[in-house]
C-alpha positions in Angstrom: -0.1 0.0 0.2 1.3 3.6 -0.7 1.6 5.9 1.6 2.4 9.8 1.5 4.2 12.2 4.0 0.8 13.6 4.9 -0.5 10.5 6.5 -3.0 7.4 5.6 -6.1 8.1 4.1 -8.9 5.7 5.8 -12.3 5.6 4.9 -15.2 3.8 6.7 -18.7 3.4 6.2 -22.1 1.7 5.2 -24.0 2.5 2.3 -27.8 1.0 0.6 -25.5 -2.0 -1.0 -24.4 -2.8 2.7 -26.7 -2.0 5.2 -30.7 -2.1 5.4 -32.7 0.8 6.4 -33.2 -0.1 9.9 -29.4 -0.3 10.4 -28.6 3.0 8.5 -31.2 5.4 10.5 -29.8 4.3 13.4 -26.3 6.2 12.7 -27.8 8.9 10.5 -26.9 12.4 11.2 -29.0 15.1 10.9 -27.6 18.4 9.5 -27.6 20.6 12.5 -25.5 17.9 14.1 -23.2 17.3 11.8 -20.3 19.8 12.7 -20.8 18.5 16.4 -19.9 14.8 14.9 -17.5 16.0 12.6 -15.5 17.2 15.8 -16.1 14.6 17.9 -14.6 12.6 15.3 -11.7 14.7 14.7 -10.7 14.0 18.6 -10.3 10.7 18.0 -6.7 9.0 18.3 -4.5 9.5 15.5 -6.8 11.5 13.1 -5.5 14.6 11.7 -8.3 15.4 9.3 -11.9 14.0 9.0 -15.3 15.0 7.1 -18.4 12.7 7.5 -20.9 12.3 4.6 -24.5 11.3 6.1 -27.6 10.9 3.3 -30.1 8.9 3.3 -28.0 5.9 1.4 -24.7 6.3 3.6 -23.1 7.5 6.1 -19.1 7.8 5.7 -15.9 8.8 7.6 -13.2 10.4 5.4 -10.2 10.3 7.7 -6.7 11.2 7.2 -4.8 9.4 10.1 -1.0 9.4 11.4 1.0 6.9 9.9 1.6 5.2 13.6 -1.7 4.7 14.1 -3.4 4.0 10.9 -2.4 0.0 11.3 -5.1 -2.7 10.4 -6.9 -3.7 12.5 -6.8 -0.9 15.1 -7.9 2.4 12.4 -11.1 -0.3 12.0 -11.5 -0.5 16.1 -11.2 2.9 16.5 -13.8 4.3 14.1 -16.2 1.5 15.3 -15.6 2.8 19.0 -16.6 6.3 17.7 -19.5 5.1 16.0 -20.4 3.2 18.9 -20.4 5.8 21.6 -21.5 8.6 19.4 -24.7 6.6 18.6 -24.9 4.4 21.6 -25.5 1.4 18.8 -23.7 -1.8 19.6 -20.0 -2.8 17.6 -22.0 -6.0 16.5 -24.8 -4.0 15.1 -22.6 -2.4 12.7 -19.8 -4.8 11.9 -21.1 -6.5 9.5 -22.2 -3.8 7.4 -18.9 -1.5 7.6 -16.9 -1.5 4.5 -13.2 0.2 4.7 -10.9 1.8 1.8 -7.3 3.1 2.3 -5.6 5.2 -0.3 -5.9 4.9 -3.8 -8.9 2.8 -3.0 -10.7 5.5 -0.8 -9.8 8.2 -3.3 -11.5 6.1 -5.9 -14.3 5.3 -3.8 -14.8 8.8 -3.0 -14.6 9.9 -6.7 -17.2 7.2 -7.5 -19.5 8.5 -4.8 -19.6 12.2 -6.1 -19.9 11.5 -9.5 -22.9 9.4 -8.2 -21.7 6.2 -9.5 -22.6 4.4 -6.1 -26.1 5.8 -5.5 -29.0 3.8 -5.6 -30.2 5.6 -8.8 -27.2 6.2 -10.8 -27.0 9.4 -12.5 -29.0 11.4 -9.5 -28.0 15.1 -9.2 -28.4 15.8 -5.2 -25.3 13.8 -4.0 -22.6 16.2 -5.3 -24.0 18.9 -3.2 -24.6 16.3 -0.3 -21.1 15.8 -0.6 -20.1 19.5 -0.7 -22.4 20.2 2.4 -20.3 17.7 4.3 -17.1 19.4 3.1 -18.0 22.8 4.1 -18.7 21.7 7.5 -15.8 19.8 8.0 -14.1 22.6 6.7 -15.8 25.5 9.0 -15.0 23.3 11.9 -11.2 23.2 11.3 -11.9 19.6 10.5 -10.4 19.5 6.7 -7.2 21.2 6.1 -4.2 20.5 3.3 -4.5 17.1 2.3 -8.2 16.3 2.5 -8.5 19.9 1.1 -6.8 19.2 -2.2 -8.4 15.8 -2.5 -12.1 17.2 -2.2 -11.2 19.5 -4.8 -10.4 17.4 -7.2 -12.9 15.4 -6.2 -15.7 18.0 -7.1 -13.7 18.3 -10.4 -13.6 14.9 -11.5 -17.6 14.7 -10.7 -18.4 18.1 -12.9 -16.0 16.4 -15.8 -18.3 13.3 -15.4 -21.1 15.0 -15.8 -20.0 17.4 -18.7 -18.1 14.3 -20.4 -21.0 11.5 -20.4 -24.5 11.3 -20.5 -25.0 9.7 -17.0 -27.3 12.8 -15.7 -29.3 13.5 -19.4 -32.7 12.6 -17.9 -32.7 14.0 -14.3 -33.7 10.9 -11.4 -33.5 11.8 -8.1 -34.9 9.7 -4.8 -37.8 11.8 -5.0 -38.6 11.2 -8.7 -38.6 7.3 -8.3 -41.0 7.9 -5.4 -43.1 9.7 -8.1 -42.9 7.0 -10.7 -43.9 4.2 -7.8 -46.9 6.6 -6.9 -47.5 6.7 -10.4 -47.5 2.7 -11.0 -49.6 2.4 -7.9 -52.5 4.3 -9.1 -52.0 4.4 -12.9 -52.5 7.9 -13.0 -52.4 11.0 -10.6 -54.4 13.4 -12.2 -57.0 14.0 -9.7 -55.0 13.0 -6.8 -54.5 14.4 -3.7 -50.7 14.7 -2.5 -49.5 15.6 1.0 -45.6 16.5 1.6 -44.5 16.2 5.1 -41.4 17.9 5.5 -40.4 20.8 3.2 -37.0 20.1 2.3 -35.1 19.9 -1.1 -36.2 16.5 -1.6 -39.9 17.5 -0.9 -39.3 19.9 -3.7 -38.3 18.0 -6.0 -41.4 15.6 -5.0 -43.5 18.4 -5.7 -41.9 19.4 -9.1 -42.4 15.9 -10.7 -45.7 15.2 -9.1 -46.9 18.0 -11.3 -45.3 17.2 -14.0 -47.5 13.4 -13.6 -50.7 15.2 -13.5 -51.5 15.7 -9.7 -53.6 19.1 -9.4 -53.9 19.3 -5.5 -50.3 19.3 -3.1 -50.8 20.1 0.6 -47.6 20.9 2.4 -46.6 21.0 5.8 -43.5 21.5 7.7 -42.4 22.7 11.1 -41.6 25.9 9.8 -44.7 27.4 8.7 -42.8 29.8 6.3 -40.8 26.7 4.6 -44.4 25.2 4.0 -45.9 28.3 2.5 -42.9 29.2 0.6 -43.3 25.7 -1.6 -46.9 25.6 -2.0 -46.9 29.6 -3.4 -43.9 28.5 -5.9 -45.8 25.6 -7.3 -49.2 27.1 -7.0 -50.9 27.9 -10.6 -54.2 28.1 -12.3 -54.2 24.3 -13.0 -52.6 23.4 -9.8 -54.1 24.0 -6.4 -51.5 24.3 -3.3 -52.6 24.3 0.4 -49.7 25.3 3.7 -50.9 23.1 6.3 -49.6 23.8 9.9 -48.0 21.3 11.2 -49.7 21.0 14.5 -52.4 19.9 12.5 -51.1 17.3 10.6 -53.1 14.5 12.0 -56.6 16.2 11.3 -55.6 17.1 7.5 -53.5 14.2 6.4 -56.8 12.2 5.4 -57.1 14.5 3.0 -54.4 12.8 1.0 -54.1 9.8 -1.2 -50.2 9.9 -1.5 -48.0 11.2 1.3 -44.4 11.6 0.6 -42.5 12.3 3.7 -39.2 13.3 4.2 -38.5 14.8 7.2 -35.1 15.0 9.5 -37.5 13.8 12.4 -35.4 11.4 15.0 -38.5 9.4 16.0 -41.6 8.5 13.8 -44.3 10.5 12.7 -46.8 8.2 11.7 -48.0 5.0 13.6 -49.8 2.3 13.3 -53.2 3.6 15.2 -52.6 6.9 12.7 -53.0 4.7 9.7 -56.6 3.2 11.4 -57.2 6.3 12.3 -56.6 8.0 8.4 -58.8 4.6 7.2 -61.7 5.3 8.9 -62.2 8.9 8.2 -61.1 8.0 4.3 -64.1 5.3 4.6 -61.7 3.2 4.1 -60.2 4.3 0.5 -56.7 3.7 -0.1 -54.1 5.6 1.2 -50.3 5.7 -0.1 -47.1 6.3 2.1 -43.8 7.0 0.3 -41.2 7.6 3.3 -38.1 8.8 1.7 -36.4 9.8 5.5 -33.9 8.3 6.9 -34.8 7.6 9.9 -37.8 6.7 8.5 -40.9 8.6 9.3 -43.5 6.1 9.0 -44.0 3.0 11.2 -43.6 -0.2 8.9 -46.2 -1.7 11.1 -48.8 0.1 9.3 -48.8 -1.8 6.2 -50.6 -4.4 8.8 -53.8 -1.8 8.5 -56.1 -2.6 5.1 -56.0 0.1 3.0 -52.8 1.4 4.1 -49.6 1.2 2.1 -46.3 2.0 3.1 -43.0 2.3 0.9 -39.8 3.4 2.7 -36.0 4.4 0.5 -35.4 0.5 0.5 -38.5 -0.5 -1.5 -37.4 2.2 -4.1 -34.2 0.1 -5.1 -36.4 -1.8 -7.7 -37.3 1.4 -9.5 -33.9 2.6 -9.7 -32.8 -0.8 -10.7 -34.5 0.1 -14.1 -32.9 3.5 -14.7 -29.4 1.6 -13.8 -29.9 -0.9 -17.0 -30.8 2.4 -19.4 -27.7 4.3 -18.1 -25.0 1.1 -18.2 -23.2 2.6 -20.8 -22.8 5.8 -19.7 -21.4 4.4 -16.1 -18.9 2.2 -18.2 -17.6 5.6 -19.9 -18.1 7.1 -16.3 -15.7 4.4 -14.4 -13.3 5.0 -17.1 -12.9 8.8 -16.1 -12.6 7.9 -12.5 -9.9 5.3 -13.0 -7.9 7.3 -15.2 -8.2 10.5 -12.4 -7.3 8.3 -9.8 -4.5 7.4 -11.5 -3.4 11.3 -12.1 -4.1 12.5 -8.7 -1.7 9.7 -7.4 0.8 10.8 -9.5 0.4 14.2 -8.6 0.1 13.1 -5.0 3.7 10.7 -5.1 5.4 13.6 -7.4 4.5 16.2 -4.6 6.0 13.7 -1.5 9.1 13.8 -3.8 9.9 17.4 -3.1 10.8 17.6 0.1 13.8 15.2 -0.6 14.6 16.9 -3.3 14.8 20.2 -1.8 17.0 18.8 0.7 19.5 17.3 -1.9 19.8 20.7 -3.4 20.3 22.3 -0.3 22.9 20.1 0.6 24.9 20.4 -2.8 24.5 23.9 -2.9 26.8 24.5 0.7 29.1 22.1 -0.4 29.6 24.1 -3.1 29.7 27.3 -1.4 32.3 25.8 1.1 34.5 24.6 -1.6 34.5 28.2 -3.2 35.0 29.8 0.4 37.8 27.1 0.8 39.5 28.0 -2.4 39.0 31.8 -2.0 42.7 32.2 -1.7 43.4 30.8 -4.9 41.4 33.1 -6.4 42.0 36.2 -5.2 43.5 37.4 -8.4 40.8 36.4 -11.0 39.0 39.1 -12.7 34.9 39.6 -12.1 34.2 37.8 -15.4 36.7 35.0 -14.4 34.6 34.9 -11.6 31.6 34.2 -12.6 32.4 31.5 -15.2 34.4 29.5 -12.2 30.4 29.8 -10.7 28.7 29.3 -13.3 31.2 26.1 -14.0 30.6 24.9 -10.6 26.9 25.0 -10.5 26.9 23.2 -14.1 28.8 20.1 -12.6 26.9 20.1 -9.5 23.7 20.1 -11.6 24.8 17.1 -13.7 26.4 15.1 -10.7 23.0 15.5 -9.0 20.8 14.9 -12.1 20.7 10.8 -11.4 20.1 11.3 -7.9 17.0 13.5 -8.7 15.8 11.4 -11.3 15.5 8.2 -9.6 14.5 9.8 -6.3 11.2 11.0 -9.1 10.9 7.4 -10.8 11.1 6.1 -7.2 7.5 7.9 -6.2 5.7 6.9 -9.3 3.0 4.4 -9.1 4.4 0.8 -10.5 2.0 -0.7 -12.3 1.1 -3.8 -11.7 1.0 -7.4 -14.1 
């Protein structure tokens, strides 16, 4: 494994491929707690820099660690202890779902994540914004400096390059759009249906946009911050679309008006339980009601499915719909993977060349000191030289020093280049 003078890069995480939602929701970090979690991570033994990415589909710890600390399996144990202590979750519940990447493979994974190649919906545009948000929080907290700063800036460049040079994001896809596709398949048509958006974040706005495109004509919005709900309702209101902001405290009295509830809050506890479903169905005279829960942690108790007439779909249920999008995008994804591989190589070449710089400078400095010392020792013998002759001697000694150094400097640069595996 190649390491740099800057420390060792270690990434530990879980995602939708390795852990079901009941595990992921126990490790989810709300945006308002991300800075605190990042600082707590930074205070773990041997960690110089760190960043936490927490989305509905993944929680990942990207760390730069001291060489002495970053030994296997100690790193994994330390980071596992952080997860256990911060989230009060048993290591035995987390460990089977964890993956770990180091150095080059950590860089590759980060590039793939930011480029949406590792997303549930390949090509979705939200993940890059989420990585940037995690970077901003970590940087403001003082957890990102020289090494991770350079890596993350390169990550953003690679993600943009993939968006520009491939068609991976040609038809905008997101978890919200997949949720709306599911609603359409359930009902056949959304015309005449009433939709309730619970939570007024970006995901809700995306869902509202897709719902209107699919023909929904009545959208209700509720949020703990009433002004956010009113803003979304106002933004989507038109001659053909009726929108209404509902006070959050009136949620349980008003929710039965909706045929479809799309919920994406950051609430730590379930918002809708089994008894709510029974109450809604009674008031709807047993007309079916569909809940699409795209929140992590989940907003809807899965036991609501036991209520006849209530149908609940969580984010893992969207995986099947997402798979169809993946098939359509496989060619573009392959092109994007090629770009990632090329960019990983370039990044490591630059990184390793940079690692040679201190040694090269030290060698040049030492040679220059020797050259100056020898000239000083010969000062008496050179006393009668004219200024032009002195200049010629100066140039000659510099040239000889450079020629003598050349083989060592070339060997140093070569030694830091990545070796191609056969």
